[in-house]
NUPAVO-126815 format. One record per residue (C-alpha): residue number from 1; z, x, y. Coordinates in Angstrom, 2 decimals. Layout:
<vexpa i="NUM" c3="Z" c1="X" c2="Y"/>
...
END
This chain:
<vexpa i="1" c3="0.00" c1="0.00" c2="0.00"/>
<vexpa i="2" c3="-0.77" c1="1.12" c2="3.54"/>
<vexpa i="3" c3="0.77" c1="0.00" c2="6.82"/>
<vexpa i="4" c3="-1.15" c1="-3.03" c2="8.04"/>
<vexpa i="5" c3="0.11" c1="-2.39" c2="11.57"/>
<vexpa i="6" c3="-1.28" c1="1.15" c2="11.58"/>
<vexpa i="7" c3="-4.59" c1="-0.01" c2="10.09"/>
<vexpa i="8" c3="-4.82" c1="-2.59" c2="12.85"/>
<vexpa i="9" c3="-4.10" c1="0.00" c2="15.53"/>
<vexpa i="10" c3="-6.49" c1="2.51" c2="13.97"/>
<vexpa i="11" c3="-9.36" c1="0.05" c2="13.83"/>
<vexpa i="12" c3="-8.65" c1="-1.68" c2="17.13"/>
<vexpa i="13" c3="-11.56" c1="-1.62" c2="19.51"/>
<vexpa i="14" c3="-11.25" c1="0.83" c2="22.41"/>
<vexpa i="15" c3="-13.74" c1="-0.31" c2="25.01"/>
<vexpa i="16" c3="-13.43" c1="2.89" c2="27.02"/>
<vexpa i="17" c3="-14.15" c1="5.11" c2="24.00"/>
<vexpa i="18" c3="-16.98" c1="2.87" c2="22.84"/>
<vexpa i="19" c3="-18.67" c1="3.09" c2="26.24"/>
<vexpa i="20" c3="-18.23" c1="6.87" c2="26.34"/>
<vexpa i="21" c3="-19.73" c1="7.14" c2="22.82"/>
<vexpa i="22" c3="-22.65" c1="4.94" c2="23.86"/>
<vexpa i="23" c3="-23.21" c1="7.19" c2="26.86"/>
<vexpa i="24" c3="-23.36" c1="10.25" c2="24.62"/>
<vexpa i="25" c3="-25.97" c1="8.54" c2="22.44"/>
<vexpa i="26" c3="-28.04" c1="7.50" c2="25.44"/>
<vexpa i="27" c3="-27.88" c1="11.03" c2="26.83"/>
<vexpa i="28" c3="-29.70" c1="12.29" c2="23.73"/>
<vexpa i="29" c3="-32.48" c1="9.79" c2="24.39"/>
<vexpa i="30" c3="-32.94" c1="9.79" c2="28.17"/>
<vexpa i="31" c3="-31.22" c1="13.07" c2="29.07"/>
<vexpa i="32" c3="-27.62" c1="13.54" c2="30.26"/>
<vexpa i="33" c3="-28.72" c1="13.64" c2="33.90"/>
<vexpa i="34" c3="-29.95" c1="10.06" c2="33.60"/>
<vexpa i="35" c3="-26.77" c1="8.58" c2="32.11"/>
<vexpa i="36" c3="-24.37" c1="7.73" c2="34.92"/>
<vexpa i="37" c3="-21.13" c1="7.55" c2="32.97"/>
<vexpa i="38" c3="-18.09" c1="6.34" c2="34.92"/>
<vexpa i="39" c3="-16.02" c1="5.43" c2="31.86"/>
<vexpa i="40" c3="-13.57" c1="8.28" c2="31.21"/>
<vexpa i="41" c3="-10.92" c1="9.77" c2="33.46"/>
<vexpa i="42" c3="-12.00" c1="13.29" c2="32.58"/>
<vexpa i="43" c3="-11.54" c1="15.50" c2="35.69"/>
<vexpa i="44" c3="-14.80" c1="16.91" c2="37.02"/>
<vexpa i="45" c3="-12.99" c1="19.41" c2="39.23"/>
<vexpa i="46" c3="-12.36" c1="22.58" c2="37.19"/>
<vexpa i="47" c3="-8.87" c1="23.89" c2="36.63"/>
<vexpa i="48" c3="-7.72" c1="26.04" c2="39.59"/>
<vexpa i="49" c3="-8.46" c1="29.76" c2="39.39"/>
<vexpa i="50" c3="-4.72" c1="30.42" c2="39.12"/>
<vexpa i="51" c3="-4.76" c1="28.68" c2="35.74"/>
<vexpa i="52" c3="-7.55" c1="30.87" c2="34.40"/>
<vexpa i="53" c3="-5.87" c1="33.98" c2="35.78"/>
<vexpa i="54" c3="-2.56" c1="32.99" c2="34.17"/>
<vexpa i="55" c3="-4.19" c1="32.42" c2="30.78"/>
<vexpa i="56" c3="-5.97" c1="35.76" c2="30.92"/>
<vexpa i="57" c3="-2.90" c1="37.68" c2="32.05"/>
<vexpa i="58" c3="-0.65" c1="36.11" c2="29.39"/>
<vexpa i="59" c3="-3.11" c1="36.85" c2="26.61"/>
<vexpa i="60" c3="-3.84" c1="40.38" c2="27.85"/>
<vexpa i="61" c3="-0.27" c1="41.44" c2="28.58"/>
<vexpa i="62" c3="1.75" c1="39.88" c2="25.76"/>
<vexpa i="63" c3="1.93" c1="40.03" c2="22.01"/>
<vexpa i="64" c3="0.33" c1="36.95" c2="20.36"/>
<vexpa i="65" c3="3.68" c1="35.81" c2="18.94"/>
<vexpa i="66" c3="4.96" c1="35.61" c2="22.53"/>
<vexpa i="67" c3="2.54" c1="32.80" c2="23.39"/>
<vexpa i="68" c3="1.54" c1="31.40" c2="19.99"/>
<vexpa i="69" c3="5.03" c1="31.24" c2="18.47"/>
<vexpa i="70" c3="7.43" c1="28.30" c2="18.49"/>
<vexpa i="71" c3="9.65" c1="27.56" c2="21.45"/>
<vexpa i="72" c3="12.82" c1="25.50" c2="21.29"/>
<vexpa i="73" c3="12.12" c1="21.86" c2="20.46"/>
<vexpa i="74" c3="12.62" c1="20.78" c2="24.07"/>
<vexpa i="75" c3="10.57" c1="23.63" c2="25.48"/>
<vexpa i="76" c3="10.88" c1="27.18" c2="26.75"/>
<vexpa i="77" c3="13.98" c1="27.61" c2="29.00"/>
<vexpa i="78" c3="11.98" c1="29.41" c2="31.70"/>
<vexpa i="79" c3="9.39" c1="26.65" c2="31.87"/>
<vexpa i="80" c3="11.98" c1="23.89" c2="32.06"/>
<vexpa i="81" c3="13.87" c1="25.75" c2="34.80"/>
<vexpa i="82" c3="10.65" c1="26.27" c2="36.80"/>
<vexpa i="83" c3="9.91" c1="22.53" c2="36.66"/>
<vexpa i="84" c3="13.45" c1="21.64" c2="37.70"/>
<vexpa i="85" c3="13.35" c1="24.14" c2="40.58"/>
<vexpa i="86" c3="9.99" c1="22.78" c2="41.76"/>
<vexpa i="87" c3="11.25" c1="19.19" c2="41.77"/>
<vexpa i="88" c3="14.46" c1="20.21" c2="43.55"/>
<vexpa i="89" c3="12.48" c1="21.98" c2="46.27"/>
<vexpa i="90" c3="10.17" c1="19.01" c2="46.80"/>
<vexpa i="91" c3="12.56" c1="16.10" c2="46.47"/>
<vexpa i="92" c3="16.02" c1="17.42" c2="47.34"/>
<vexpa i="93" c3="17.36" c1="16.89" c2="43.82"/>
<vexpa i="94" c3="19.74" c1="18.95" c2="41.69"/>
<vexpa i="95" c3="18.00" c1="19.14" c2="38.32"/>
<vexpa i="96" c3="18.37" c1="21.91" c2="35.80"/>
<vexpa i="97" c3="16.26" c1="22.77" c2="32.79"/>
<vexpa i="98" c3="18.57" c1="20.54" c2="30.77"/>
<vexpa i="99" c3="17.06" c1="17.49" c2="32.46"/>
<vexpa i="100" c3="13.54" c1="18.40" c2="31.27"/>
<vexpa i="101" c3="11.98" c1="17.91" c2="27.82"/>
<vexpa i="102" c3="8.53" c1="19.46" c2="27.35"/>
<vexpa i="103" c3="5.92" c1="17.27" c2="25.63"/>
<vexpa i="104" c3="2.32" c1="17.17" c2="24.45"/>
<vexpa i="105" c3="1.12" c1="15.32" c2="27.56"/>
<vexpa i="106" c3="2.00" c1="11.99" c2="29.18"/>
<vexpa i="107" c3="1.02" c1="9.95" c2="26.12"/>
<vexpa i="108" c3="3.61" c1="11.82" c2="24.07"/>
<vexpa i="109" c3="6.15" c1="11.46" c2="26.88"/>
<vexpa i="110" c3="5.59" c1="7.71" c2="27.04"/>
<vexpa i="111" c3="5.89" c1="7.21" c2="23.27"/>
<vexpa i="112" c3="9.03" c1="9.32" c2="23.13"/>
<vexpa i="113" c3="10.63" c1="7.23" c2="25.86"/>
<vexpa i="114" c3="9.62" c1="3.93" c2="24.24"/>
<vexpa i="115" c3="11.04" c1="5.08" c2="20.93"/>
<vexpa i="116" c3="14.29" c1="5.97" c2="22.72"/>
<vexpa i="117" c3="14.90" c1="2.83" c2="24.79"/>
<vexpa i="118" c3="13.58" c1="0.14" c2="22.41"/>
<vexpa i="119" c3="16.65" c1="-0.29" c2="20.23"/>
<vexpa i="120" c3="15.93" c1="-3.63" c2="18.56"/>
<vexpa i="121" c3="12.78" c1="-5.48" c2="17.47"/>
<vexpa i="122" c3="11.62" c1="-7.71" c2="20.30"/>
<vexpa i="123" c3="13.19" c1="-5.66" c2="23.10"/>
<vexpa i="124" c3="11.04" c1="-6.24" c2="26.18"/>
<vexpa i="125" c3="9.23" c1="-3.81" c2="28.46"/>
<vexpa i="126" c3="7.68" c1="-5.16" c2="31.66"/>
<vexpa i="127" c3="4.20" c1="-3.98" c2="32.61"/>
<vexpa i="128" c3="2.45" c1="-4.85" c2="35.87"/>
<vexpa i="129" c3="-1.28" c1="-5.54" c2="35.90"/>
<vexpa i="130" c3="-3.60" c1="-3.82" c2="36.35"/>
<vexpa i="131" c3="-2.29" c1="-1.38" c2="33.76"/>
<vexpa i="132" c3="-3.42" c1="1.38" c2="31.41"/>
<vexpa i="133" c3="-4.44" c1="-0.42" c2="28.17"/>
<vexpa i="134" c3="-2.59" c1="1.94" c2="25.85"/>
<vexpa i="135" c3="0.78" c1="0.74" c2="27.15"/>
<vexpa i="136" c3="0.59" c1="-2.35" c2="24.94"/>
<vexpa i="137" c3="0.09" c1="-0.63" c2="21.55"/>
<vexpa i="138" c3="2.54" c1="2.11" c2="22.51"/>
<vexpa i="139" c3="5.25" c1="-0.44" c2="23.26"/>
<vexpa i="140" c3="4.49" c1="-2.56" c2="20.21"/>
<vexpa i="141" c3="4.33" c1="0.45" c2="17.88"/>
<vexpa i="142" c3="8.04" c1="1.01" c2="18.49"/>
<vexpa i="143" c3="9.02" c1="-2.62" c2="17.92"/>
<vexpa i="144" c3="8.94" c1="-3.74" c2="21.53"/>
<vexpa i="145" c3="7.27" c1="-6.63" c2="23.28"/>
<vexpa i="146" c3="5.12" c1="-6.10" c2="26.37"/>
<vexpa i="147" c3="5.81" c1="-8.63" c2="29.12"/>
<vexpa i="148" c3="2.84" c1="-8.70" c2="31.49"/>
<vexpa i="149" c3="3.09" c1="-9.51" c2="35.19"/>
<vexpa i="150" c3="-0.32" c1="-10.68" c2="36.50"/>
<vexpa i="151" c3="-1.85" c1="-8.69" c2="39.33"/>
<vexpa i="152" c3="-1.50" c1="-9.94" c2="42.93"/>
<vexpa i="153" c3="-4.61" c1="-9.83" c2="45.12"/>
<vexpa i="154" c3="-3.64" c1="-6.53" c2="46.77"/>
<vexpa i="155" c3="-2.68" c1="-4.90" c2="43.42"/>
<vexpa i="156" c3="0.76" c1="-4.11" c2="44.77"/>
<vexpa i="157" c3="3.97" c1="-5.31" c2="43.04"/>
<vexpa i="158" c3="4.63" c1="-8.99" c2="42.38"/>
<vexpa i="159" c3="8.34" c1="-8.70" c2="43.09"/>
<vexpa i="160" c3="9.11" c1="-12.36" c2="42.43"/>
<vexpa i="161" c3="7.14" c1="-12.19" c2="39.18"/>
<vexpa i="162" c3="9.10" c1="-9.16" c2="38.01"/>
<vexpa i="163" c3="12.45" c1="-10.71" c2="38.84"/>
<vexpa i="164" c3="11.55" c1="-13.94" c2="37.01"/>
<vexpa i="165" c3="10.42" c1="-11.98" c2="33.93"/>
<vexpa i="166" c3="13.67" c1="-10.09" c2="33.39"/>
<vexpa i="167" c3="15.80" c1="-11.36" c2="30.50"/>
<vexpa i="168" c3="18.74" c1="-10.04" c2="28.52"/>
<vexpa i="169" c3="16.14" c1="-8.40" c2="26.24"/>
<vexpa i="170" c3="14.55" c1="-6.37" c2="29.05"/>
<vexpa i="171" c3="14.94" c1="-2.66" c2="28.36"/>
<vexpa i="172" c3="12.44" c1="-1.16" c2="30.78"/>
<vexpa i="173" c3="9.67" c1="-1.55" c2="33.31"/>
<vexpa i="174" c3="6.64" c1="0.71" c2="33.68"/>
<vexpa i="175" c3="5.65" c1="1.98" c2="37.14"/>
<vexpa i="176" c3="2.31" c1="3.80" c2="37.50"/>
<vexpa i="177" c3="1.51" c1="4.93" c2="41.03"/>
<vexpa i="178" c3="-1.11" c1="6.07" c2="42.02"/>
<vexpa i="179" c3="-2.35" c1="3.41" c2="39.66"/>
<vexpa i="180" c3="-4.83" c1="3.58" c2="36.82"/>
<vexpa i="181" c3="-7.17" c1="1.63" c2="37.07"/>
<vexpa i="182" c3="-7.00" c1="0.63" c2="40.76"/>
<vexpa i="183" c3="-6.15" c1="3.88" c2="42.56"/>
<vexpa i="184" c3="-3.68" c1="1.83" c2="44.64"/>
<vexpa i="185" c3="-0.44" c1="3.51" c2="45.71"/>
<vexpa i="186" c3="2.58" c1="1.20" c2="45.65"/>
<vexpa i="187" c3="4.27" c1="1.09" c2="49.05"/>
<vexpa i="188" c3="7.71" c1="2.62" c2="49.43"/>
<vexpa i="189" c3="8.94" c1="-0.70" c2="50.77"/>
<vexpa i="190" c3="7.91" c1="-2.47" c2="47.56"/>
<vexpa i="191" c3="9.40" c1="0.26" c2="45.39"/>
<vexpa i="192" c3="12.71" c1="0.01" c2="47.26"/>
<vexpa i="193" c3="12.74" c1="-3.78" c2="46.76"/>
<vexpa i="194" c3="11.85" c1="-3.34" c2="43.09"/>
<vexpa i="195" c3="14.77" c1="-0.94" c2="42.70"/>
<vexpa i="196" c3="17.12" c1="-3.46" c2="44.32"/>
<vexpa i="197" c3="15.95" c1="-6.16" c2="41.90"/>
<vexpa i="198" c3="16.49" c1="-3.90" c2="38.90"/>
<vexpa i="199" c3="19.96" c1="-2.92" c2="40.15"/>
<vexpa i="200" c3="20.94" c1="-6.56" c2="40.55"/>
<vexpa i="201" c3="19.50" c1="-7.67" c2="37.21"/>
<vexpa i="202" c3="21.01" c1="-4.73" c2="35.31"/>
<vexpa i="203" c3="24.46" c1="-5.80" c2="36.52"/>
<vexpa i="204" c3="23.76" c1="-9.42" c2="35.59"/>
<vexpa i="205" c3="22.73" c1="-8.66" c2="32.01"/>
<vexpa i="206" c3="25.27" c1="-5.88" c2="31.56"/>
<vexpa i="207" c3="22.70" c1="-3.35" c2="30.35"/>
<vexpa i="208" c3="20.63" c1="-0.71" c2="32.16"/>
<vexpa i="209" c3="16.99" c1="-1.56" c2="32.78"/>
<vexpa i="210" c3="15.18" c1="1.76" c2="32.73"/>
<vexpa i="211" c3="12.31" c1="2.35" c2="35.11"/>
<vexpa i="212" c3="9.77" c1="4.50" c2="33.27"/>
<vexpa i="213" c3="7.36" c1="6.14" c2="35.68"/>
<vexpa i="214" c3="3.97" c1="7.26" c2="34.40"/>
<vexpa i="215" c3="2.96" c1="10.03" c2="36.82"/>
<vexpa i="216" c3="-0.17" c1="11.96" c2="35.81"/>
<vexpa i="217" c3="-1.74" c1="11.16" c2="39.20"/>
<vexpa i="218" c3="1.30" c1="11.95" c2="41.34"/>
<vexpa i="219" c3="-0.43" c1="14.84" c2="43.12"/>
<vexpa i="220" c3="-3.76" c1="13.05" c2="43.55"/>
<vexpa i="221" c3="-3.15" c1="11.21" c2="46.83"/>
<vexpa i="222" c3="-5.80" c1="11.18" c2="49.56"/>
<vexpa i="223" c3="-3.96" c1="9.63" c2="52.49"/>
<vexpa i="224" c3="-0.52" c1="9.94" c2="54.04"/>
<vexpa i="225" c3="0.70" c1="7.28" c2="51.61"/>
<vexpa i="226" c3="4.08" c1="8.33" c2="50.26"/>
<vexpa i="227" c3="4.71" c1="8.53" c2="46.53"/>
<vexpa i="228" c3="8.52" c1="8.57" c2="46.40"/>
<vexpa i="229" c3="10.40" c1="10.42" c2="43.71"/>
<vexpa i="230" c3="11.70" c1="7.31" c2="42.01"/>
<vexpa i="231" c3="15.01" c1="8.74" c2="40.71"/>
<vexpa i="232" c3="15.95" c1="9.07" c2="44.41"/>
<vexpa i="233" c3="15.49" c1="5.30" c2="44.80"/>
<vexpa i="234" c3="16.63" c1="4.07" c2="41.40"/>
<vexpa i="235" c3="19.05" c1="6.16" c2="39.36"/>
<vexpa i="236" c3="18.01" c1="4.76" c2="35.96"/>
<vexpa i="237" c3="14.53" c1="6.25" c2="36.18"/>
<vexpa i="238" c3="12.88" c1="8.28" c2="33.42"/>
<vexpa i="239" c3="9.81" c1="10.26" c2="34.52"/>
<vexpa i="240" c3="6.77" c1="10.89" c2="32.28"/>
<vexpa i="241" c3="4.50" c1="13.59" c2="33.66"/>
<vexpa i="242" c3="1.34" c1="15.45" c2="32.66"/>
<vexpa i="243" c3="-0.81" c1="18.22" c2="34.16"/>
<vexpa i="244" c3="-3.96" c1="16.63" c2="32.69"/>
<vexpa i="245" c3="-5.17" c1="15.47" c2="36.10"/>
<vexpa i="246" c3="-3.38" c1="17.63" c2="38.68"/>
<vexpa i="247" c3="-4.46" c1="20.90" c2="37.03"/>
<vexpa i="248" c3="-7.52" c1="19.44" c2="35.23"/>
<vexpa i="249" c3="-6.06" c1="20.20" c2="31.79"/>
<vexpa i="250" c3="-6.57" c1="16.95" c2="29.82"/>
<vexpa i="251" c3="-7.45" c1="18.71" c2="26.59"/>
<vexpa i="252" c3="-4.41" c1="20.99" c2="26.59"/>
<vexpa i="253" c3="-1.85" c1="18.16" c2="26.17"/>
<vexpa i="254" c3="1.00" c1="19.52" c2="28.26"/>
<vexpa i="255" c3="3.62" c1="17.46" c2="30.10"/>
<vexpa i="256" c3="7.31" c1="16.60" c2="30.19"/>
<vexpa i="257" c3="9.95" c1="13.90" c2="30.27"/>
<vexpa i="258" c3="12.49" c1="14.13" c2="33.09"/>
<vexpa i="259" c3="15.88" c1="12.53" c2="32.41"/>
<vexpa i="260" c3="18.11" c1="12.75" c2="35.52"/>
<vexpa i="261" c3="21.80" c1="13.28" c2="34.84"/>
<vexpa i="262" c3="22.55" c1="10.17" c2="36.90"/>
<vexpa i="263" c3="20.62" c1="7.99" c2="34.41"/>
<vexpa i="264" c3="22.75" c1="5.45" c2="32.55"/>
<vexpa i="265" c3="24.00" c1="6.84" c2="29.23"/>
<vexpa i="266" c3="22.53" c1="10.29" c2="29.99"/>
<vexpa i="267" c3="24.74" c1="11.97" c2="27.37"/>
<vexpa i="268" c3="23.07" c1="9.83" c2="24.72"/>
<vexpa i="269" c3="19.68" c1="9.32" c2="26.36"/>
<vexpa i="270" c3="18.62" c1="12.98" c2="26.45"/>
<vexpa i="271" c3="19.50" c1="13.47" c2="22.75"/>
<vexpa i="272" c3="17.62" c1="10.23" c2="22.01"/>
<vexpa i="273" c3="14.57" c1="11.74" c2="23.71"/>
<vexpa i="274" c3="14.94" c1="14.76" c2="21.42"/>
<vexpa i="275" c3="15.38" c1="12.59" c2="18.36"/>
<vexpa i="276" c3="12.34" c1="10.47" c2="19.20"/>
<vexpa i="277" c3="10.25" c1="13.60" c2="19.77"/>
<vexpa i="278" c3="11.43" c1="14.93" c2="16.44"/>
<vexpa i="279" c3="10.58" c1="11.84" c2="14.41"/>
<vexpa i="280" c3="7.21" c1="11.41" c2="16.16"/>
<vexpa i="281" c3="6.29" c1="15.07" c2="15.69"/>
<vexpa i="282" c3="6.15" c1="15.88" c2="19.41"/>
<vexpa i="283" c3="8.42" c1="18.93" c2="19.39"/>
<vexpa i="284" c3="7.50" c1="22.36" c2="20.76"/>
<vexpa i="285" c3="4.71" c1="21.60" c2="23.23"/>
<vexpa i="286" c3="1.87" c1="24.19" c2="23.26"/>
<vexpa i="287" c3="3.61" c1="27.48" c2="24.01"/>
<vexpa i="288" c3="0.73" c1="29.17" c2="25.82"/>
<vexpa i="289" c3="0.39" c1="26.28" c2="28.24"/>
<vexpa i="290" c3="4.11" c1="26.06" c2="28.80"/>
<vexpa i="291" c3="3.80" c1="29.58" c2="30.16"/>
<vexpa i="292" c3="0.69" c1="28.66" c2="32.15"/>
<vexpa i="293" c3="2.31" c1="25.71" c2="33.94"/>
<vexpa i="294" c3="5.43" c1="27.80" c2="34.56"/>
<vexpa i="295" c3="3.29" c1="30.31" c2="36.46"/>
<vexpa i="296" c3="1.21" c1="27.59" c2="38.16"/>
<vexpa i="297" c3="4.03" c1="25.20" c2="39.00"/>
<vexpa i="298" c3="3.35" c1="25.33" c2="42.74"/>
<vexpa i="299" c3="-0.47" c1="25.15" c2="42.51"/>
<vexpa i="300" c3="-1.94" c1="22.05" c2="44.14"/>
<vexpa i="301" c3="-5.18" c1="20.33" c2="43.11"/>
<vexpa i="302" c3="-8.37" c1="20.46" c2="45.16"/>
<vexpa i="303" c3="-9.04" c1="16.85" c2="46.15"/>
<vexpa i="304" c3="-12.16" c1="17.35" c2="48.29"/>
<vexpa i="305" c3="-14.66" c1="16.31" c2="45.60"/>
<vexpa i="306" c3="-12.69" c1="13.19" c2="44.69"/>
<vexpa i="307" c3="-12.33" c1="12.17" c2="48.33"/>
<vexpa i="308" c3="-16.05" c1="12.65" c2="48.91"/>
<vexpa i="309" c3="-16.92" c1="10.52" c2="45.87"/>
<vexpa i="310" c3="-14.35" c1="7.87" c2="46.80"/>
<vexpa i="311" c3="-15.72" c1="7.49" c2="50.32"/>
<vexpa i="312" c3="-19.36" c1="7.49" c2="49.26"/>
<vexpa i="313" c3="-18.77" c1="4.89" c2="46.55"/>
<vexpa i="314" c3="-16.36" c1="2.69" c2="48.48"/>
<vexpa i="315" c3="-18.46" c1="2.56" c2="51.65"/>
<vexpa i="316" c3="-21.64" c1="1.91" c2="49.70"/>
<vexpa i="317" c3="-20.19" c1="-0.91" c2="47.62"/>
<vexpa i="318" c3="-18.45" c1="-2.61" c2="50.54"/>
<vexpa i="319" c3="-21.68" c1="-2.50" c2="52.52"/>
<vexpa i="320" c3="-23.42" c1="-4.28" c2="49.63"/>
<vexpa i="321" c3="-20.78" c1="-7.03" c2="49.71"/>
<vexpa i="322" c3="-18.54" c1="-6.01" c2="46.83"/>
<vexpa i="323" c3="-14.82" c1="-6.79" c2="46.86"/>
<vexpa i="324" c3="-13.14" c1="-3.43" c2="46.26"/>
<vexpa i="325" c3="-9.54" c1="-2.27" c2="46.15"/>
<vexpa i="326" c3="-9.67" c1="0.90" c2="48.25"/>
<vexpa i="327" c3="-8.06" c1="3.75" c2="46.29"/>
<vexpa i="328" c3="-5.47" c1="5.91" c2="48.01"/>
<vexpa i="329" c3="-5.07" c1="8.14" c2="44.98"/>
<vexpa i="330" c3="-6.08" c1="8.95" c2="41.39"/>
<vexpa i="331" c3="-9.88" c1="8.88" c2="40.85"/>
<vexpa i="332" c3="-10.53" c1="5.27" c2="39.90"/>
<vexpa i="333" c3="-11.97" c1="2.32" c2="41.77"/>
<vexpa i="334" c3="-11.38" c1="-1.30" c2="40.79"/>
<vexpa i="335" c3="-14.28" c1="-3.52" c2="41.78"/>
<vexpa i="336" c3="-14.56" c1="-7.29" c2="41.42"/>
<vexpa i="337" c3="-17.64" c1="-8.38" c2="39.49"/>
<vexpa i="338" c3="-19.79" c1="-10.60" c2="41.76"/>
<vexpa i="339" c3="-20.14" c1="-13.11" c2="38.90"/>
<vexpa i="340" c3="-16.36" c1="-12.88" c2="38.18"/>
<vexpa i="341" c3="-17.18" c1="-11.80" c2="34.60"/>
<vexpa i="342" c3="-16.76" c1="-8.03" c2="34.38"/>
<vexpa i="343" c3="-17.93" c1="-7.78" c2="30.77"/>
<vexpa i="344" c3="-21.26" c1="-9.44" c2="31.54"/>
<vexpa i="345" c3="-21.63" c1="-7.56" c2="34.80"/>
<vexpa i="346" c3="-21.07" c1="-4.22" c2="33.06"/>
<vexpa i="347" c3="-23.94" c1="-5.16" c2="30.74"/>
<vexpa i="348" c3="-26.20" c1="-5.55" c2="33.79"/>
<vexpa i="349" c3="-25.21" c1="-2.08" c2="34.94"/>
<vexpa i="350" c3="-25.68" c1="-0.69" c2="31.46"/>
<vexpa i="351" c3="-29.34" c1="-1.70" c2="31.57"/>
<vexpa i="352" c3="-29.65" c1="0.85" c2="34.39"/>
<vexpa i="353" c3="-27.66" c1="3.43" c2="32.38"/>
<vexpa i="354" c3="-24.63" c1="3.01" c2="34.64"/>
<vexpa i="355" c3="-21.53" c1="2.84" c2="32.45"/>
<vexpa i="356" c3="-18.33" c1="1.23" c2="33.74"/>
<vexpa i="357" c3="-15.35" c1="-0.32" c2="31.98"/>
<vexpa i="358" c3="-14.68" c1="-4.07" c2="32.18"/>
<vexpa i="359" c3="-11.16" c1="-4.93" c2="33.25"/>
<vexpa i="360" c3="-10.07" c1="-7.13" c2="30.35"/>
<vexpa i="361" c3="-8.00" c1="-4.36" c2="28.82"/>
<vexpa i="362" c3="-6.44" c1="-3.61" c2="32.21"/>
<vexpa i="363" c3="-5.28" c1="-7.20" c2="32.63"/>
<vexpa i="364" c3="-7.98" c1="-8.28" c2="35.14"/>
<vexpa i="365" c3="-11.08" c1="-9.72" c2="33.45"/>
<vexpa i="366" c3="-13.03" c1="-10.19" c2="36.69"/>
<vexpa i="367" c3="-12.74" c1="-6.53" c2="37.72"/>
<vexpa i="368" c3="-14.37" c1="-3.35" c2="36.42"/>
<vexpa i="369" c3="-13.10" c1="0.20" c2="36.61"/>
<vexpa i="370" c3="-15.24" c1="3.00" c2="37.96"/>
<vexpa i="371" c3="-13.98" c1="6.49" c2="37.16"/>
<vexpa i="372" c3="-15.52" c1="8.60" c2="39.92"/>
<vexpa i="373" c3="-14.34" c1="12.01" c2="38.74"/>
<vexpa i="374" c3="-18.00" c1="12.94" c2="38.25"/>
<vexpa i="375" c3="-20.61" c1="15.03" c2="40.02"/>
<vexpa i="376" c3="-21.38" c1="13.53" c2="43.44"/>
<vexpa i="377" c3="-25.06" c1="13.32" c2="42.51"/>
<vexpa i="378" c3="-24.19" c1="10.70" c2="39.90"/>
<vexpa i="379" c3="-22.45" c1="8.55" c2="42.49"/>
<vexpa i="380" c3="-25.50" c1="8.76" c2="44.73"/>
<vexpa i="381" c3="-27.85" c1="7.85" c2="41.88"/>
<vexpa i="382" c3="-25.69" c1="4.92" c2="40.80"/>
<vexpa i="383" c3="-25.58" c1="3.07" c2="44.12"/>
<vexpa i="384" c3="-29.09" c1="1.53" c2="43.82"/>
<vexpa i="385" c3="-28.13" c1="0.22" c2="40.37"/>
<vexpa i="386" c3="-25.07" c1="-1.50" c2="41.82"/>
<vexpa i="387" c3="-27.26" c1="-3.08" c2="44.47"/>
<vexpa i="388" c3="-29.73" c1="-4.30" c2="41.84"/>
<vexpa i="389" c3="-26.95" c1="-5.74" c2="39.72"/>
<vexpa i="390" c3="-25.45" c1="-7.50" c2="42.74"/>
<vexpa i="391" c3="-28.79" c1="-9.10" c2="43.54"/>
<vexpa i="392" c3="-29.18" c1="-10.25" c2="39.92"/>
<vexpa i="393" c3="-25.99" c1="-12.31" c2="40.32"/>
<vexpa i="394" c3="-27.29" c1="-14.27" c2="43.33"/>
END
């Protein structure tokens, strides 16, 4: 006998991956330059030169066992200290390496946290649309139930909806800002109000409601919009971070979980993180890249290409009459399908070899996601196809 749940998850349709696979097939037929693929959030900006220099220096100056060997389960002490020091410098906190647990990227961080805070079958985790589709299977895989809050028109936080959704089974709420898929940055005012609601409701139900922040896009902000360090606003915050986007290292799977000492039940929570990582097999994150991020902890991403693509795409689509949520961060744009059916509209674009992702999996079936972390030439070539598709809906 095999696990029916795992078979279901393993065979479940991933629209994003299917579109990317279709694009690869089309590229063999019409040439890669003619397939305008906006499906994957795969950074087009190369990793900073400091990353390449760090890799080369580590490999050239150390014995292989010093970067290929195991670290402690929770990560190399020097790396964890460097992360804590960086956060303290930026946010006025007092973390040590003992607040940090190194992981194999944000996906590992998220699963570790879900495994830790979902104690009983049916425990609830609140997710606000639009949301990253993998949240649902990740929550359910650990016995939890995802409670979805529909998206408001501005893609900010439906505070009343969140408050109404909290029950005595609520164990956590996911906050992803800058947001995937919209690129919207939640306002500090809304985040403060959300924190106040969670404080009040935690006291009412007599249990902590953990805020789990998913932060791979934290450094990708184009405006003066503030992305607060949420533990400074809400003490029961657990941070999931990855360098996949900020240092353009998606394939290296390197990230961390931050558990502030002020978090409720910290003395049990941090060991629970370790236990979850152990049982899920996420111990000892890649040693070489622990050393790389330790050396590159203060390196900031180059956002110029993303800003250029964002402005070109946003201005072009708005001029055509599209309803677009203007991104302040990340490298995604959420666009309302003119016919209010994103799946069908994406098929119109696909006829022109423009590949976008319908928003059903993100919780908004009338919107489509455009991942504009691509060469600018592809954005320029895609605009006429968007105009043609718009006209086909009239």
